[in-house]
N, C-alpha and C positions, 0 to 999 in steps of 0.2 A: 504493500500500500504506500510505503514511503517513496519508492521509486516512481510510482505513478504520480504522486503529488509533486515531486520534483520536476517531472516532465511537464505537468500542468503549469507550474510556476514559470518555467522557461517559455512556454507558449504564450502565456498571458502577458509576460513582460515584453515579448516581441511585438505584440499587437495592441498594447494598452493605449497607445496614442490614438488609434482608430476607434477603439471601443469607448474610450472616455468621452468622446464627442457625440456618441449615440444618445438619442433621447426618445421617450415615448411621445405620442401625439399631444399629451398634456404638458403644458409649459411650466417649469419651476418658477417660483416667485423670485424675481431679481429686483430688489428695491434700489433704484438709481438715485444718486444725489441730485438735488435741484441745481439748475444752471446758475442761480444767484441766491445765495443764502440770505443776503440782506433783504431781498424782496420777500422771501418766504417768512422771514422774521416779522415783517409788517402785518402779514395776514395769516397767523398760525391756524385760524379756524376757517380758512377759505373752503367754500363748499359749492357744489353744483348739483342741481336737482335733476334726476332722470326724467326726461320729458317724453321720450318715445323709444321703443325698441324696434330697430330697423329690420334685423334678421337674427339668426341664431347666434351671431358673434358680435353684432354691432348695435350700439345704442347712442342716443343723443341726449345731452344734458345742458341746462341753462345755468349760468353763473353771473353774479354781479361783480366777481373778482377777476382780475386780469393775470394773476400770477400762476398761470399754467403754461406748459410748454410741450411741444410735440415730442413724443418718445418717452414722456414721463409715465412712470407706473404709479397709479393712485388706488386707494382703497375704496371699496363700495360698502356703505353701511346701510343695513336694512332699516326701514321705517318702523319695523317691529322692535321695540326696545330690547327685548330679551335676546334677540338674534345677534346683535352687534355687527362686526365686520363679516360679510358673507362672500367676498370675492375681491379680485384685483382686475383692473382694466388698464390698457395702454392708450394714452391720448394720441390719436392719429390725425386730428384736424381741429383747428380753432378758427371761428368766424366772429369778427366784431360786428354786432348787429346795429351799431350806431345809435342805440337807445339806452346805452349804459349797461347792456348785457353782452355776454359772450356765449356762443353756442359751441359746445365741445362734442366732437365725434370720438368715440372710444371703442376699442375692440377688447372683448372679453379674453382674459388669460386664464383665470382660475375662478371657480365658483364652488361654494359649499355644496355638499351632497344632500344637505337637509333643507335648503332654503332656495326659493325662486327669487329672481330679480323682478322687481315691480316698478311701475311708474310711480314716482314719489320717493324712491330710495335716493340716498345722498352719496355723491362722490366727494372725497376729502383727501387732503394731504395727511399723511400718517407718520407721526414721530415714533419710531421703534427703538430709540436709543435708551428707553427706560420702560417701566411698567405702564401698560395702557389697558385699562379695565374693559374697554370696548373690544379689544383684540383677544378673543377667547381661544383657549388652547384646542387645536385640532391639527391633524396631519395635513389637511388641505391648506393651512396657512403657515407651515414651516418655511422660513426664509432660507434658501439654499445658497444664494450668492448675494453679496452686497458689500458696502463699505464696512470698515472695522468698527464703526460706532453703533452698529446694531446690537441690541441687548442679547446676551447669551440665551435668554429665555426662549427666543424665537428661532434659534439655530438648531440643526440636528445634532444629536449627541455624538461627540467624538469618542468618549469612553463611558463605561458604566461603573468604573471604579477599579481599584487595584485587584480586588478579589474576583470580580465578575469578568473583567477584560474589556477590550476595546470593541467599538462597532466598526462597520465598513466605511464610515465617514472619515475624511481627512480634514485637517485644519485648512482654513482659507489661506491663500498666499500671504505671507508676512505676519500671520497670527502666531501667538505663543500660548502654550498651556503649561502652567507650573503647579505641581502638587506640593502639599505641605511637607512631604518627605524628600523633596529635592529632584523629582523627575521633571525634566524639561523637554517639551515637544515643540517643534517649529514647522510651520507650513512653508516648505521650501518652494513648492509649486502648488497650484490648486489641487493637483492629483497626487502629490507626494509629500508625506510628512516624515520627519526624522526626529529621533529623540534619544535621550540617555538619562540615567539616574546619576546626577552629578556627585553627591557624596560618596557613592560606591566607587566611582572612578578614582577618587583620591584615597580610598581604602584598599586598593589593590584588586577590586572587582570591576575591571574595565568592562563596559557594556554599551550596546548601541542597538537601536531598532529603526526599522524603516517600513512604511506602509504605503503601498501604491494602489490607487483606485483604478481598476481596470475596466469597469463598466458602470455607467450611471444613467438611469432613466427616472421618470417621475416616481415609479413605484418600487424599483429595485436598484440596489447598489451592491457591487461586488468589489472586493479588495483583496490583495495578497501582500504578504510581507515577511520579514525575517527578524528574529530577535536573538542577539548574541550576548553572552555573558561569560566572563572568566570567573572561575570559582576560586575565591581567596584561599590561600594556604594549600592549594592543590595544583597539580599540573593540568587538570582537565578544564574544559570549557563546555558550554551548552550552546546549541544552535537549534532554534525552533522555526518551523515553517508555519505561518498563520494564514488561514483562509477565512474571510469574513463575507457574510451575506446579510444585508438588511432588506426587509420587504414591508411595505405598508399593507396592513391587514384590514384596516377600517378607518373611519374618520378620527379615531382616538387611539389606535393601537399600531405600533411598529414592532415587527418580529426581528430578532437578532440571532443569527446562527454563527458560531465560531468553531472551527476545527483547527487545533494546533497539534503539530506532530514534531516530536523531538528527533532531529536528524542525528545529533549525538548529545550525550548526557553525562552525568556523574553518578557515583555510587549512592549517595544519600538524596537523590532527587525526589524520591517518594515522600520525604519529610517536608518538601516544599510545595506540595500539591495545592496549597491555598493560594499560591501565586501562579496565574496562568502564564504559559510560555516560558517557564523556567525549568527546562530539562525534562518535563513530562508531557505525555500526549493526552489530549482530552477532546471531547465533543460536547458542545453546549448549545442549547437553543432556548430562547426566552422571549419575554414580551415587555415592551415599554408602553405603559399607559400614560397618556398625556392628560393632565387635569385641566380644568378651566383656567386656572391661574398659571399654567405652563410648568408647574412642578411635575415630577415624574414618579411613578411607582414601577419598579422593575422586579420581575420574578421569573423563575424558570429552573429547569433541572440541568445537570451536567453529568457526564460520564467520564471517569478517569481510567485509561487503559492499563496503566501500571498497577493500580490498586484493584482494578475490576470492581469499582464502587460507584454508586450513584450518589451525587451530591446535589446541591441546589442553592438558591439565594432568594432573599426578599429584601428589597431596598426602597427607602424613600429618599428621593433626591430633591432638595430645595435649591432653586436657582435664583440668584439675583442678576444684576446686569453683567457682572464679570465673575463673581464668586459663586462656587458650588459647594454645598455641604450635604453629605449623605450619611445615613445610618442604615446598617444592614445586619440581617441574621443570615449567616452562611453555614453550609454543611459540606464537608468533604466526603462524608459517608452517612447518609440518612439513617442507616440501620444501626449505627453506633450511637447510642443514647448517652453521650457524655460530651462535656465541653473540652474540645481539643481541636486545634487547627490542622492537626496531622490526620486524624481519623475520627472526627466527630463534628460538633457544632461550635461556632464561635461568633462573637459580636465584633463589629468593625465600624469605625467611622472614617470617612474620607473627605478631604477638602482640597479644592484646587481653584485656580484662577485661569480664565481664558480671556485674552485681550489681544 
């Protein structure tokens, strides 16, 4: 099985540039920065009322504000208060009606699966740099590309924590993620993230990781990567091949699948099964539940090949604009009813910053 996975990685690396540009028919949300921030600051509540729906993709709206520009991505808020933001449109045309109003022509990019667009709904500029009560958590509204000032609440998860493992997502280009224990990840390219645990490097446990996104669409993301670590006070090292698959299951659920295979390992690797990709092989599939406030609940089972044991995890992840804090109950062996990170249950908290 290891040989097949190595061949798979070589093939995916060779064709990743082609696959990474492939997309489903549904367009991911890309929030673009305004052409002039000073104009936007004058009218933070600029709105346009949907006047008519032209066809299945096009609508027209009327506004008394002039701070719109062609190509801008704006939010569509339902006139039903409980619904909040229900979609995104792109401005394709602006006409000055000479009576103090402007007619906007907009093309639909994404819409909620649960709400229709109606005449009377509002188009609006949307500030996603911090918490926005009108922007309720759903897979339909995850922002996949944008400027670095977007709050981490609205981004896809890069990691589920040190005990659960990473997702198929990479950091945006130029982004950092730093954990409380000194792990640093950097978005070298949109499709490539590299990382290391800095304190371990200074303590003789030189380590490095790389994750490459090989396919991305609206509903599926695949990634492959390698994790290397030198074992301190030993001559051995570990090298793990990691294969990730994320898939949108519903309007509030994302499934995460991780297969990590130890290409070479060390004698005491079984004692480190609580840490994914550190010398042991495991298969894990779980679910990310997005709450209305964009916090996440993570849960799922895992199987460790060395121990031949079923484990699992249950995590609550609280997200601020940059800071993430999680508390989790984990198990390396659900059949062993004792507190032990080696072959039982253990509690863990995790904290990291993404900026």
